N, CA, C, O and the ligand as a Tripos MOL2 file, in Angstrom:
@<TRIPOS>MOLECULE
protein
  317   315    80     0     0
PROTEIN
NO_CHARGES

@<TRIPOS>ATOM
      1 N         184.2380  143.2380  135.0880 N.3       1 MET1
      2 CA        183.4510  142.5820  136.1340 C.3       1 MET1
      3 C         183.8860  141.1320  136.2850 C.2       1 MET1
      4 O         183.9630  140.3760  135.3170 O.2       1 MET1
      5 N         184.1550  140.7870  137.4760 N.am      2 ASN2
      6 CA        184.6360  139.4390  137.7120 C.3       2 ASN2
      7 C         183.8950  138.7820  138.8750 C.2       2 ASN2
      8 O         184.4300  137.9030  139.5520 O.2       2 ASN2
      9 N         182.6730  139.2160  139.0910 N.am      3 GLN3
     10 CA        181.9240  138.6260  140.1920 C.3       3 GLN3
     11 C         181.4040  137.2540  139.7940 C.2       3 GLN3
     12 O         180.8270  137.0800  138.7200 O.2       3 GLN3
     13 N         181.6120  136.3010  140.6570 N.am      4 SER4
     14 CA        181.1630  134.9480  140.3750 C.3       4 SER4
     15 C         179.7050  134.7740  140.7630 C.2       4 SER4
     16 O         179.2750  135.1890  141.8390 O.2       4 SER4
     17 N         178.9640  134.1580  139.8740 N.am      5 GLN5
     18 CA        177.5660  133.8590  140.1870 C.3       5 GLN5
     19 C         177.4470  132.6410  141.0980 C.2       5 GLN5
     20 O         176.3650  132.2970  141.5750 O.2       5 GLN5
     21 N         178.5910  132.0020  141.3230 N.am      6 GLN6
     22 CA        178.5590  130.7890  142.1280 C.3       6 GLN6
     23 C         178.7880  131.0870  143.6050 C.2       6 GLN6
     24 O         178.7820  130.1770  144.4350 O.2       6 GLN6
     25 N         178.9890  132.3430  143.9280 N.am      7 THR7
     26 CA        179.2620  132.6820  145.3170 C.3       7 THR7
     27 C         178.0480  132.3850  146.2020 C.2       7 THR7
     28 O         176.9160  132.7540  145.8910 O.2       7 THR7
     29 N         178.3200  131.7290  147.2730 N.am      8 ILE8
     30 CA        177.2660  131.4020  148.2240 C.3       8 ILE8
     31 C         177.1750  132.5290  149.2470 C.2       8 ILE8
     32 O         178.1940  133.0400  149.7120 O.2       8 ILE8
     33 N         175.9750  132.9040  149.5860 N.am      9 GLU9
     34 CA        175.7910  133.9440  150.5980 C.3       9 GLU9
     35 C         176.5180  133.5500  151.8840 C.2       9 GLU9
     36 O         176.3840  132.4190  152.3500 O.2       9 GLU9
     37 N         177.2890  134.4790  152.4600 N.am     10 PRO10
     38 CA        178.0860  134.1450  153.6460 C.3      10 PRO10
     39 C         177.2470  133.5930  154.8050 C.2      10 PRO10
     40 O         177.6670  132.6580  155.4860 O.2      10 PRO10
     41 N         176.0850  134.1620  155.0230 N.am     11 TRP11
     42 CA        175.2510  133.6700  156.1310 C.3      11 TRP11
     43 C         174.7980  132.2420  155.8740 C.2      11 TRP11
     44 O         174.6590  131.4350  156.7930 O.2      11 TRP11
     45 N         174.5720  131.9560  154.5990 N.am     12 LEU12
     46 CA        174.1320  130.6050  154.2440 C.3      12 LEU12
     47 C         175.3000  129.6270  154.3440 C.2      12 LEU12
     48 O         175.1680  128.5170  154.8590 O.2      12 LEU12
     49 N         176.4460  130.0780  153.8350 N.am     13 ARG13
     50 CA        177.6240  129.2090  153.8580 C.3      13 ARG13
     51 C         177.9800  128.8190  155.2890 C.2      13 ARG13
     52 O         178.4600  127.7130  155.5390 O.2      13 ARG13
     53 N         177.7460  129.7230  156.2130 N.am     14 GLY14
     54 CA        178.1320  129.4750  157.5920 C.3      14 GLY14
     55 C         177.3200  128.3970  158.2860 C.2      14 GLY14
     56 O         177.7730  127.8110  159.2700 O.2      14 GLY14
     57 N         176.1270  128.1310  157.7800 N.am     15 ILE15
     58 CA        175.2710  127.1510  158.4540 C.3      15 ILE15
     59 C         175.1570  125.8410  157.6960 C.2      15 ILE15
     60 O         174.4820  124.9090  158.1330 O.2      15 ILE15
     61 N         175.8290  125.7840  156.5490 N.am     16 ILE16
     62 CA        175.7300  124.5650  155.7420 C.3      16 ILE16
     63 C         176.4820  123.4260  156.4150 C.2      16 ILE16
     64 O         177.6280  123.5760  156.8380 O.2      16 ILE16
     65 N         175.8260  122.3110  156.5000 N.am     17 ARG17
     66 CA        176.4540  121.0860  156.9910 C.3      17 ARG17
     67 C         176.1060  119.9590  156.0400 C.2      17 ARG17
     68 O         175.1220  120.0230  155.3030 O.2      17 ARG17
     69 N         176.9190  118.9430  156.0720 N.am     18 CYS18
     70 CA        176.6270  117.7640  155.2770 C.3      18 CYS18
     71 C         175.3270  117.1360  155.7920 C.2      18 CYS18
     72 O         175.2090  116.8660  156.9880 O.2      18 CYS18
     73 N         174.3600  116.9010  154.9170 N.am     19 PRO19
     74 CA        173.0820  116.3400  155.3660 C.3      19 PRO19
     75 C         173.1960  114.9040  155.8460 C.2      19 PRO19
     76 O         172.3010  114.4000  156.5240 O.2      19 PRO19
     77 N         174.2680  114.2580  155.5030 N.am     20 GLN20
     78 CA        174.4120  112.8460  155.8750 C.3      20 GLN20
     79 C         175.0900  112.6790  157.2340 C.2      20 GLN20
     80 O         174.6010  111.9370  158.0850 O.2      20 GLN20
     81 N         176.2200  113.3700  157.4380 N.am     21 CYS21
     82 CA        176.9670  113.1850  158.6770 C.3      21 CYS21
     83 C         176.9060  114.4070  159.5790 C.2      21 CYS21
     84 O         177.4200  114.3890  160.6980 O.2      21 CYS21
     85 N         176.2740  115.4710  159.0860 N.am     22 LYS22
     86 CA        176.1490  116.7230  159.8340 C.3      22 LYS22
     87 C         177.4920  117.3970  160.1010 C.2      22 LYS22
     88 O         177.6100  118.2650  160.9660 O.2      22 LYS22
     89 N         178.4900  116.9800  159.3440 N.am     23 GLY23
     90 CA        179.8070  117.5840  159.4990 C.3      23 GLY23
     91 C         179.9600  118.7880  158.5830 C.2      23 GLY23
     92 O         179.0840  119.0980  157.7760 O.2      23 GLY23
     93 N         181.0860  119.4480  158.7310 N.am     24 GLU24
     94 CA        181.3420  120.6130  157.8890 C.3      24 GLU24
     95 C         181.7520  120.1740  156.4900 C.2      24 GLU24
     96 O         182.3770  119.1310  156.2980 O.2      24 GLU24
     97 N         181.3830  120.9940  155.5320 N.am     25 VAL25
     98 CA        181.7780  120.7370  154.1510 C.3      25 VAL25
     99 C         182.7490  121.8220  153.7200 C.2      25 VAL25
    100 O         182.7360  122.9300  154.2550 O.2      25 VAL25
    101 N         183.5790  121.4980  152.7640 N.am     26 ILE26
    102 CA        184.5790  122.4450  152.2970 C.3      26 ILE26
    103 C         184.2690  122.8640  150.8600 C.2      26 ILE26
    104 O         183.7020  122.1010  150.0780 O.2      26 ILE26
    105 N         184.6550  124.0880  150.5420 N.am     27 ASP27
    106 CA        184.4650  124.5860  149.1910 C.3      27 ASP27
    107 C         185.4320  123.8880  148.2440 C.2      27 ASP27
    108 O         186.6040  123.6870  148.5620 O.2      27 ASP27
    109 N         184.9290  123.5330  147.1090 N.am     28 ALA28
    110 CA        185.7690  122.8790  146.1170 C.3      28 ALA28
    111 C         185.2200  123.2060  144.7390 C.2      28 ALA28
    112 O         184.0910  123.6740  144.5910 O.2      28 ALA28
    113 N         186.0400  122.9490  143.7450 N.am     29 THR29
    114 CA        185.5730  123.0900  142.3730 C.3      29 THR29
    115 C         185.8450  121.8010  141.6310 C.2      29 THR29
    116 O         186.7560  121.0410  141.9590 O.2      29 THR29
    117 N         185.0430  121.5880  140.6420 N.am     30 HIS30
    118 CA        185.1500  120.3690  139.8640 C.3      30 HIS30
    119 C         184.9790  120.7480  138.4050 C.2      30 HIS30
    120 O         184.0830  121.5170  138.0580 O.2      30 HIS30
    121 N         185.8230  120.2190  137.5650 N.am     31 ALA31
    122 CA        185.7330  120.5400  136.1410 C.3      31 ALA31
    123 C         184.3410  120.2160  135.6140 C.2      31 ALA31
    124 O         183.8670  119.0850  135.7250 O.2      31 ALA31
    125 N         183.7070  121.2090  135.0500 N.am     32 GLY32
    126 CA        182.3070  121.0430  134.6560 C.3      32 GLY32
    127 C         182.1520  120.3200  133.3430 C.2      32 GLY32
    128 O         181.8140  120.9290  132.3280 O.2      32 GLY32
    129 N         182.3910  119.0450  133.3540 N.am     33 ASP33
    130 CA        182.2790  118.3050  132.1030 C.3      33 ASP33
    131 C         180.8470  117.8800  131.8240 C.2      33 ASP33
    132 O         180.2060  118.4010  130.9110 O.2      33 ASP33
    133 N         180.3500  116.9430  132.6020 N.am     34 ASP34
    134 CA        179.0300  116.4000  132.2880 C.3      34 ASP34
    135 C         177.9020  117.3340  132.7180 C.2      34 ASP34
    136 O         176.9510  117.5530  131.9670 O.2      34 ASP34
    137 N         178.0080  117.8740  133.9060 N.am     35 ALA35
    138 CA        176.9160  118.6960  134.4210 C.3      35 ALA35
    139 C         176.7320  119.9660  133.5940 C.2      35 ALA35
    140 O         175.6120  120.3140  133.2190 O.2      35 ALA35
    141 N         177.8360  120.6530  133.3150 N.am     36 ALA36
    142 CA        177.7370  121.9000  132.5710 C.3      36 ALA36
    143 C         177.3210  121.6430  131.1310 C.2      36 ALA36
    144 O         176.5640  122.4160  130.5430 O.2      36 ALA36
    145 N         177.8190  120.5600  130.5770 N.am     37 ALA37
    146 CA        177.4760  120.2380  129.2000 C.3      37 ALA37
    147 C         176.0010  119.8920  129.0760 C.2      37 ALA37
    148 O         175.3520  120.2300  128.0860 O.2      37 ALA37
    149 N         175.4850  119.2220  130.0810 N.am     38 ALA38
    150 CA        174.0860  118.8370  130.0530 C.3      38 ALA38
    151 C         173.1840  120.0620  130.1380 C.2      38 ALA38
    152 O         172.1080  120.0950  129.5410 O.2      38 ALA38
    153 N         173.6290  121.0640  130.8830 N.am     39 ALA39
    154 CA        172.8270  122.2790  131.0210 C.3      39 ALA39
    155 C         172.7620  123.0190  129.6930 C.2      39 ALA39
    156 O         171.7440  123.6270  129.3620 O.2      39 ALA39
    157 N         173.8500  122.9650  128.9360 N.am     40 GLY40
    158 CA        173.8260  123.5270  127.6050 C.3      40 GLY40
    159 C         173.9630  125.0250  127.5490 C.2      40 GLY40
    160 O         174.1470  125.5850  126.4680 O.2      40 GLY40
    161 N         173.8790  125.6840  128.6700 N.am     41 ALA41
    162 CA        173.8990  127.1420  128.6660 C.3      41 ALA41
    163 C         175.3060  127.6940  128.8930 C.2      41 ALA41
    164 O         175.6050  128.8250  128.5100 O.2      41 ALA41
    165 N         176.1490  126.9060  129.5040 N.am     42 SER42
    166 CA        177.4690  127.3920  129.8490 C.3      42 SER42
    167 C         178.4620  127.1340  128.7160 C.2      42 SER42
    168 O         178.3340  126.1690  127.9620 O.2      42 SER42
    169 N         179.4240  127.9960  128.6210 N.am     43 SER43
    170 CA        180.4730  127.7670  127.6480 C.3      43 SER43
    171 C         181.4160  126.6890  128.1550 C.2      43 SER43
    172 O         181.4570  126.4030  129.3520 O.2      43 SER43
    173 N         182.1640  126.0990  127.2570 N.am     44 ALA44
    174 CA        183.0550  125.0250  127.6380 C.3      44 ALA44
    175 C         184.1890  125.5620  128.5110 C.2      44 ALA44
    176 O         184.5530  126.7360  128.4330 O.2      44 ALA44
    177 N         184.7220  124.6980  129.3210 N.am     45 GLY45
    178 CA        185.8610  125.0700  130.1260 C.3      45 GLY45
    179 C         185.4990  125.6640  131.4780 C.2      45 GLY45
    180 O         186.3860  126.0530  132.2380 O.2      45 GLY45
    181 N         184.2560  125.7350  131.7770 N.am     46 THR46
    182 CA        183.8730  126.2610  133.0810 C.3      46 THR46
    183 C         184.0410  125.1820  134.1440 C.2      46 THR46
    184 O         184.0420  123.9870  133.8490 O.2      46 THR46
    185 N         184.1790  125.6260  135.3600 N.am     47 SER47
    186 CA        184.2110  124.6800  136.4550 C.3      47 SER47
    187 C         183.0040  124.9390  137.3400 C.2      47 SER47
    188 O         182.5110  126.0620  137.4400 O.2      47 SER47
    189 N         182.5540  123.9000  137.9640 N.am     48 VAL48
    190 CA        181.3930  124.0380  138.8280 C.3      48 VAL48
    191 C         181.8390  124.0710  140.2820 C.2      48 VAL48
    192 O         182.7760  123.3800  140.6830 O.2      48 VAL48
    193 N         181.1570  124.8760  141.0440 N.am     49 THR49
    194 CA        181.4330  124.9380  142.4690 C.3      49 THR49
    195 C         180.6680  123.8240  143.1630 C.2      49 THR49
    196 O         179.5310  123.5100  142.8100 O.2      49 THR49
    197 N         181.3040  123.2470  144.1360 N.am     50 GLU50
    198 CA        180.6230  122.2130  144.8980 C.3      50 GLU50
    199 C         181.1030  122.2600  146.3400 C.2      50 GLU50
    200 O         182.1430  122.8410  146.6520 O.2      50 GLU50
    201 N         180.3380  121.6490  147.1910 N.am     51 LEU51
    202 CA        180.6840  121.5690  148.6020 C.3      51 LEU51
    203 C         180.9920  120.1080  148.9100 C.2      51 LEU51
    204 O         180.1630  119.2170  148.7240 O.2      51 LEU51
    205 N         182.2000  119.9010  149.3810 N.am     52 ARG52
    206 CA        182.6710  118.5300  149.5130 C.3      52 ARG52
    207 C         182.7260  118.1010  150.9700 C.2      52 ARG52
    208 O         183.1710  118.8480  151.8410 O.2      52 ARG52
    209 N         182.2650  116.8880  151.2140 N.am     53 CYS53
    210 CA        182.3900  116.2930  152.5390 C.3      53 CYS53
    211 C         183.3870  115.1610  152.4320 C.2      53 CYS53
    212 O         183.1300  114.1560  151.7700 O.2      53 CYS53
    213 N         184.5290  115.3240  153.0860 N.am     54 ASP54
    214 CA        185.5600  114.2980  153.0050 C.3      54 ASP54
    215 C         185.2580  113.1160  153.9160 C.2      54 ASP54
    216 O         185.8900  112.0650  153.8120 O.2      54 ASP54
    217 N         184.3020  113.2940  154.7960 N.am     55 THR55
    218 CA        183.9080  112.1790  155.6550 C.3      55 THR55
    219 C         183.0650  111.1780  154.8780 C.2      55 THR55
    220 O         183.2660  109.9670  154.9680 O.2      55 THR55
    221 N         182.1250  111.7070  154.1210 N.am     56 CYS56
    222 CA        181.2270  110.8550  153.3390 C.3      56 CYS56
    223 C         181.7480  110.6070  151.9280 C.2      56 CYS56
    224 O         181.2200  109.7630  151.2040 O.2      56 CYS56
    225 N         182.7870  111.3460  151.5420 N.am     57 HIS57
    226 CA        183.2980  111.2690  150.1680 C.3      57 HIS57
    227 C         182.2100  111.6300  149.1690 C.2      57 HIS57
    228 O         182.0160  110.9620  148.1530 O.2      57 HIS57
    229 N         181.5160  112.6980  149.4880 N.am     58 LEU58
    230 CA        180.4670  113.1920  148.6070 C.3      58 LEU58
    231 C         180.7240  114.6660  148.3230 C.2      58 LEU58
    232 O         181.2700  115.3920  149.1530 O.2      58 LEU58
    233 N         180.3130  115.0900  147.1250 N.am     59 ALA59
    234 CA        180.4240  116.5000  146.7670 C.3      59 ALA59
    235 C         179.0460  116.9810  146.3200 C.2      59 ALA59
    236 O         178.4500  116.4460  145.3860 O.2      59 ALA59
    237 N         178.5650  117.9970  147.0100 N.am     60 TYR60
    238 CA        177.2320  118.5130  146.7100 C.3      60 TYR60
    239 C         177.3430  119.6540  145.7160 C.2      60 TYR60
    240 O         178.1620  120.5540  145.9030 O.2      60 TYR60
    241 N         176.5450  119.6360  144.6760 N.am     61 PRO61
    242 CA        176.6340  120.6930  143.6610 C.3      61 PRO61
    243 C         176.0820  122.0160  144.1740 C.2      61 PRO61
    244 O         175.2470  122.0540  145.0780 O.2      61 PRO61
    245 N         176.5680  123.0960  143.5780 N.am     62 VAL62
    246 CA        176.0540  124.4320  143.8700 C.3      62 VAL62
    247 C         175.5290  125.0020  142.5580 C.2      62 VAL62
    248 O         176.2880  125.1950  141.6080 O.2      62 VAL62
    249 N         174.2560  125.2650  142.5130 N.am     63 GLU63
    250 CA        173.6440  125.7470  141.2820 C.3      63 GLU63
    251 C         173.1890  127.1850  141.4620 C.2      63 GLU63
    252 O         172.2950  127.4790  142.2560 O.2      63 GLU63
    253 N         173.8320  128.0840  140.6990 N.am     64 ASN64
    254 CA        173.5030  129.5090  140.7760 C.3      64 ASN64
    255 C         173.6230  130.0340  142.2050 C.2      64 ASN64
    256 O         172.8140  130.8430  142.6600 O.2      64 ASN64
    257 N         174.6500  129.5550  142.8950 N.am     65 GLY65
    258 CA        174.8860  130.0180  144.2480 C.3      65 GLY65
    259 C         174.0450  129.3330  145.3030 C.2      65 GLY65
    260 O         174.1330  129.6640  146.4850 O.2      65 GLY65
    261 N         173.2310  128.3810  144.8810 N.am     66 VAL66
    262 CA        172.3710  127.6710  145.8260 C.3      66 VAL66
    263 C         172.8810  126.2480  145.9830 C.2      66 VAL66
    264 O         172.8360  125.4660  145.0340 O.2      66 VAL66
    265 N         173.3630  125.9060  147.1610 N.am     67 PRO67
    266 CA        173.8640  124.5570  147.3690 C.3      67 PRO67
    267 C         172.7340  123.5290  147.3730 C.2      67 PRO67
    268 O         171.6930  123.7360  147.9980 O.2      67 PRO67
    269 N         172.9520  122.4350  146.6760 N.am     68 VAL68
    270 CA        171.9630  121.3610  146.6120 C.3      68 VAL68
    271 C         172.4110  120.2570  147.5590 C.2      68 VAL68
    272 O         173.1990  119.3840  147.1950 O.2      68 VAL68
    273 N         171.8980  120.3140  148.7700 N.am     69 LEU69
    274 CA        172.3680  119.4040  149.8060 C.3      69 LEU69
    275 C         171.5080  118.1400  149.8500 C.2      69 LEU69
    276 O         170.8240  117.8550  150.8330 O.2      69 LEU69
    277 N         171.5710  117.4030  148.7530 N.am     70 LEU70
    278 CA        170.8300  116.1580  148.6620 C.3      70 LEU70
    279 C         171.8190  115.0370  148.3600 C.2      70 LEU70
    280 O         172.5640  115.0910  147.3810 O.2      70 LEU70
    281 N         171.8090  114.0370  149.2090 N.am     71 VAL71
    282 CA        172.7500  112.9300  149.0270 C.3      71 VAL71
    283 C         172.5330  112.2620  147.6730 C.2      71 VAL71
    284 O         173.4860  111.8200  147.0320 O.2      71 VAL71
    285 N         171.2910  112.1910  147.2480 N.am     72 ASP72
    286 CA        170.9920  111.5310  145.9700 C.3      72 ASP72
    287 C         171.6080  112.2560  144.7800 C.2      72 ASP72
    288 O         171.8730  111.6440  143.7450 O.2      72 ASP72
    289 N         171.8350  113.5580  144.9250 N.am     73 LEU73
    290 CA        172.3710  114.3370  143.8180 C.3      73 LEU73
    291 C         173.8570  114.6070  143.9730 C.2      73 LEU73
    292 O         174.4690  115.2390  143.1130 O.2      73 LEU73
    293 N         174.4270  114.1420  145.0440 N.am     74 ALA74
    294 CA        175.8350  114.3940  145.2840 C.3      74 ALA74
    295 C         176.7000  113.5110  144.3960 C.2      74 ALA74
    296 O         176.3110  112.4180  143.9840 O.2      74 ALA74
    297 N         177.8920  114.0340  144.1200 N.am     75 ARG75
    298 CA        178.8440  113.2800  143.3220 C.3      75 ARG75
    299 C         179.7960  112.5480  144.2630 C.2      75 ARG75
    300 O         180.3260  113.1370  145.2050 O.2      75 ARG75
    301 N         180.0000  111.2960  144.0080 N.am     76 ARG76
    302 CA        180.9310  110.5470  144.8480 C.3      76 ARG76
    303 C         182.3590  110.9260  144.4850 C.2      76 ARG76
    304 O         182.6980  111.0590  143.3090 O.2      76 ARG76
    305 N         183.1880  111.0960  145.5000 N.am     77 THR77
    306 CA        184.5620  111.5190  145.2490 C.3      77 THR77
    307 C         185.5740  110.4120  145.5250 C.2      77 THR77
    308 O         186.7810  110.6270  145.4140 O.2      77 THR77
    309 N         185.0900  109.2440  145.8810 N.am     78 ASP78
    310 CA        186.0170  108.1750  146.2280 C.3      78 ASP78
    311 C         186.1020  107.0950  145.1570 C.2      78 ASP78
    312 O         186.6790  106.0320  145.3840 O.2      78 ASP78
    313 N         185.5370  107.3640  144.0130 N.am     79 SER79
    314 CA        185.5660  106.3670  142.9470 C.3      79 SER79
    315 C         186.6840  106.6590  141.9500 C.2      79 SER79
    316 O         186.8570  105.9180  140.9820 O.2      79 SER79
    317 ZN        179.2480  113.9940  155.3390 Zn       80 ZN80
@<TRIPOS>BOND
     1     1     2 1
     2     2     3 1
     3     3     4 2
     4     3     5 am
     5     5     6 1
     6     6     7 1
     7     7     8 2
     8     7     9 am
     9     9    10 1
    10    10    11 1
    11    11    12 2
    12    11    13 am
    13    13    14 1
    14    14    15 1
    15    15    16 2
    16    15    17 am
    17    17    18 1
    18    18    19 1
    19    19    20 2
    20    19    21 am
    21    21    22 1
    22    22    23 1
    23    23    24 2
    24    23    25 am
    25    25    26 1
    26    26    27 1
    27    27    28 2
    28    27    29 am
    29    29    30 1
    30    30    31 1
    31    31    32 2
    32    31    33 am
    33    33    34 1
    34    34    35 1
    35    35    36 2
    36    35    37 am
    37    37    38 1
    38    38    39 1
    39    39    40 2
    40    39    41 am
    41    41    42 1
    42    42    43 1
    43    43    44 2
    44    43    45 am
    45    45    46 1
    46    46    47 1
    47    47    48 2
    48    47    49 am
    49    49    50 1
    50    50    51 1
    51    51    52 2
    52    51    53 am
    53    53    54 1
    54    54    55 1
    55    55    56 2
    56    55    57 am
    57    57    58 1
    58    58    59 1
    59    59    60 2
    60    59    61 am
    61    61    62 1
    62    62    63 1
    63    63    64 2
    64    63    65 am
    65    65    66 1
    66    66    67 1
    67    67    68 2
    68    67    69 am
    69    69    70 1
    70    70    71 1
    71    71    72 2
    72    71    73 am
    73    73    74 1
    74    74    75 1
    75    75    76 2
    76    75    77 am
    77    77    78 1
    78    78    79 1
    79    79    80 2
    80    79    81 am
    81    81    82 1
    82    82    83 1
    83    83    84 2
    84    83    85 am
    85    85    86 1
    86    86    87 1
    87    87    88 2
    88    87    89 am
    89    89    90 1
    90    90    91 1
    91    91    92 2
    92    91    93 am
    93    93    94 1
    94    94    95 1
    95    95    96 2
    96    95    97 am
    97    97    98 1
    98    98    99 1
    99    99   100 2
   100    99   101 am
   101   101   102 1
   102   102   103 1
   103   103   104 2
   104   103   105 am
   105   105   106 1
   106   106   107 1
   107   107   108 2
   108   107   109 am
   109   109   110 1
   110   110   111 1
   111   111   112 2
   112   111   113 am
   113   113   114 1
   114   114   115 1
   115   115   116 2
   116   115   117 am
   117   117   118 1
   118   118   119 1
   119   119   120 2
   120   119   121 am
   121   121   122 1
   122   122   123 1
   123   123   124 2
   124   123   125 am
   125   125   126 1
   126   126   127 1
   127   127   128 2
   128   127   129 am
   129   129   130 1
   130   130   131 1
   131   131   132 2
   132   131   133 am
   133   133   134 1
   134   134   135 1
   135   135   136 2
   136   135   137 am
   137   137   138 1
   138   138   139 1
   139   139   140 2
   140   139   141 am
   141   141   142 1
   142   142   143 1
   143   143   144 2
   144   143   145 am
   145   145   146 1
   146   146   147 1
   147   147   148 2
   148   147   149 am
   149   149   150 1
   150   150   151 1
   151   151   152 2
   152   151   153 am
   153   153   154 1
   154   154   155 1
   155   155   156 2
   156   155   157 am
   157   157   158 1
   158   158   159 1
   159   159   160 2
   160   159   161 am
   161   161   162 1
   162   162   163 1
   163   163   164 2
   164   163   165 am
   165   165   166 1
   166   166   167 1
   167   167   168 2
   168   167   169 am
   169   169   170 1
   170   170   171 1
   171   171   172 2
   172   171   173 am
   173   173   174 1
   174   174   175 1
   175   175   176 2
   176   175   177 am
   177   177   178 1
   178   178   179 1
   179   179   180 2
   180   179   181 am
   181   181   182 1
   182   182   183 1
   183   183   184 2
   184   183   185 am
   185   185   186 1
   186   186   187 1
   187   187   188 2
   188   187   189 am
   189   189   190 1
   190   190   191 1
   191   191   192 2
   192   191   193 am
   193   193   194 1
   194   194   195 1
   195   195   196 2
   196   195   197 am
   197   197   198 1
   198   198   199 1
   199   199   200 2
   200   199   201 am
   201   201   202 1
   202   202   203 1
   203   203   204 2
   204   203   205 am
   205   205   206 1
   206   206   207 1
   207   207   208 2
   208   207   209 am
   209   209   210 1
   210   210   211 1
   211   211   212 2
   212   211   213 am
   213   213   214 1
   214   214   215 1
   215   215   216 2
   216   215   217 am
   217   217   218 1
   218   218   219 1
   219   219   220 2
   220   219   221 am
   221   221   222 1
   222   222   223 1
   223   223   224 2
   224   223   225 am
   225   225   226 1
   226   226   227 1
   227   227   228 2
   228   227   229 am
   229   229   230 1
   230   230   231 1
   231   231   232 2
   232   231   233 am
   233   233   234 1
   234   234   235 1
   235   235   236 2
   236   235   237 am
   237   237   238 1
   238   238   239 1
   239   239   240 2
   240   239   241 am
   241   241   242 1
   242   242   243 1
   243   243   244 2
   244   243   245 am
   245   245   246 1
   246   246   247 1
   247   247   248 2
   248   247   249 am
   249   249   250 1
   250   250   251 1
   251   251   252 2
   252   251   253 am
   253   253   254 1
   254   254   255 1
   255   255   256 2
   256   255   257 am
   257   257   258 1
   258   258   259 1
   259   259   260 2
   260   259   261 am
   261   261   262 1
   262   262   263 1
   263   263   264 2
   264   263   265 am
   265   265   266 1
   266   266   267 1
   267   267   268 2
   268   267   269 am
   269   269   270 1
   270   270   271 1
   271   271   272 2
   272   271   273 am
   273   273   274 1
   274   274   275 1
   275   275   276 2
   276   275   277 am
   277   277   278 1
   278   278   279 1
   279   279   280 2
   280   279   281 am
   281   281   282 1
   282   282   283 1
   283   283   284 2
   284   283   285 am
   285   285   286 1
   286   286   287 1
   287   287   288 2
   288   287   289 am
   289   289   290 1
   290   290   291 1
   291   291   292 2
   292   291   293 am
   293   293   294 1
   294   294   295 1
   295   295   296 2
   296   295   297 am
   297   297   298 1
   298   298   299 1
   299   299   300 2
   300   299   301 am
   301   301   302 1
   302   302   303 1
   303   303   304 2
   304   303   305 am
   305   305   306 1
   306   306   307 1
   307   307   308 2
   308   307   309 am
   309   309   310 1
   310   310   311 1
   311   311   312 2
   312   311   313 am
   313   313   314 1
   314   314   315 1
   315   315   316 2
@<TRIPOS>SUBSTRUCTURE
     1 MET1         2 RESIDUE 1 A MET
     2 ASN2         6 RESIDUE 1 A ASN
     3 GLN3        10 RESIDUE 1 A GLN
     4 SER4        14 RESIDUE 1 A SER
     5 GLN5        18 RESIDUE 1 A GLN
     6 GLN6        22 RESIDUE 1 A GLN
     7 THR7        26 RESIDUE 1 A THR
     8 ILE8        30 RESIDUE 1 A ILE
     9 GLU9        34 RESIDUE 1 A GLU
    10 PRO10       38 RESIDUE 1 A PRO
    11 TRP11       42 RESIDUE 1 A TRP
    12 LEU12       46 RESIDUE 1 A LEU
    13 ARG13       50 RESIDUE 1 A ARG
    14 GLY14       54 RESIDUE 1 A GLY
    15 ILE15       58 RESIDUE 1 A ILE
    16 ILE16       62 RESIDUE 1 A ILE
    17 ARG17       66 RESIDUE 1 A ARG
    18 CYS18       70 RESIDUE 1 A CYS
    19 PRO19       74 RESIDUE 1 A PRO
    20 GLN20       78 RESIDUE 1 A GLN
    21 CYS21       82 RESIDUE 1 A CYS
    22 LYS22       86 RESIDUE 1 A LYS
    23 GLY23       90 RESIDUE 1 A GLY
    24 GLU24       94 RESIDUE 1 A GLU
    25 VAL25       98 RESIDUE 1 A VAL
    26 ILE26      102 RESIDUE 1 A ILE
    27 ASP27      106 RESIDUE 1 A ASP
    28 ALA28      110 RESIDUE 1 A ALA
    29 THR29      114 RESIDUE 1 A THR
    30 HIS30      118 RESIDUE 1 A HIS
    31 ALA31      122 RESIDUE 1 A ALA
    32 GLY32      126 RESIDUE 1 A GLY
    33 ASP33      130 RESIDUE 1 A ASP
    34 ASP34      134 RESIDUE 1 A ASP
    35 ALA35      138 RESIDUE 1 A ALA
    36 ALA36      142 RESIDUE 1 A ALA
    37 ALA37      146 RESIDUE 1 A ALA
    38 ALA38      150 RESIDUE 1 A ALA
    39 ALA39      154 RESIDUE 1 A ALA
    40 GLY40      158 RESIDUE 1 A GLY
    41 ALA41      162 RESIDUE 1 A ALA
    42 SER42      166 RESIDUE 1 A SER
    43 SER43      170 RESIDUE 1 A SER
    44 ALA44      174 RESIDUE 1 A ALA
    45 GLY45      178 RESIDUE 1 A GLY
    46 THR46      182 RESIDUE 1 A THR
    47 SER47      186 RESIDUE 1 A SER
    48 VAL48      190 RESIDUE 1 A VAL
    49 THR49      194 RESIDUE 1 A THR
    50 GLU50      198 RESIDUE 1 A GLU
    51 LEU51      202 RESIDUE 1 A LEU
    52 ARG52      206 RESIDUE 1 A ARG
    53 CYS53      210 RESIDUE 1 A CYS
    54 ASP54      214 RESIDUE 1 A ASP
    55 THR55      218 RESIDUE 1 A THR
    56 CYS56      222 RESIDUE 1 A CYS
    57 HIS57      226 RESIDUE 1 A HIS
    58 LEU58      230 RESIDUE 1 A LEU
    59 ALA59      234 RESIDUE 1 A ALA
    60 TYR60      238 RESIDUE 1 A TYR
    61 PRO61      242 RESIDUE 1 A PRO
    62 VAL62      246 RESIDUE 1 A VAL
    63 GLU63      250 RESIDUE 1 A GLU
    64 ASN64      254 RESIDUE 1 A ASN
    65 GLY65      258 RESIDUE 1 A GLY
    66 VAL66      262 RESIDUE 1 A VAL
    67 PRO67      266 RESIDUE 1 A PRO
    68 VAL68      270 RESIDUE 1 A VAL
    69 LEU69      274 RESIDUE 1 A LEU
    70 LEU70      278 RESIDUE 1 A LEU
    71 VAL71      282 RESIDUE 1 A VAL
    72 ASP72      286 RESIDUE 1 A ASP
    73 LEU73      290 RESIDUE 1 A LEU
    74 ALA74      294 RESIDUE 1 A ALA
    75 ARG75      298 RESIDUE 1 A ARG
    76 ARG76      302 RESIDUE 1 A ARG
    77 THR77      306 RESIDUE 1 A THR
    78 ASP78      310 RESIDUE 1 A ASP
    79 SER79      314 RESIDUE 1 A SER
    80 ZN80       317 GROUP 0 **** ****
């Protein structure tokens, strides 16, 4: 079995927009260092799925297939 729990429902993925600029976001992955370690449940070496907005330079986390579209929780990608 190789089904990812991070998969976003296609209908949901199709309507997701960046909450800040209302632009489209792209699928991306980020090495799960701090976030995954803090959760404590994941094994090391996992990567986290995120939705990235290159306009705002923000990456929104996806938790258990649910995108967290909050600017306050987004990771900055331009630093
Ligand atoms: Zn944006």
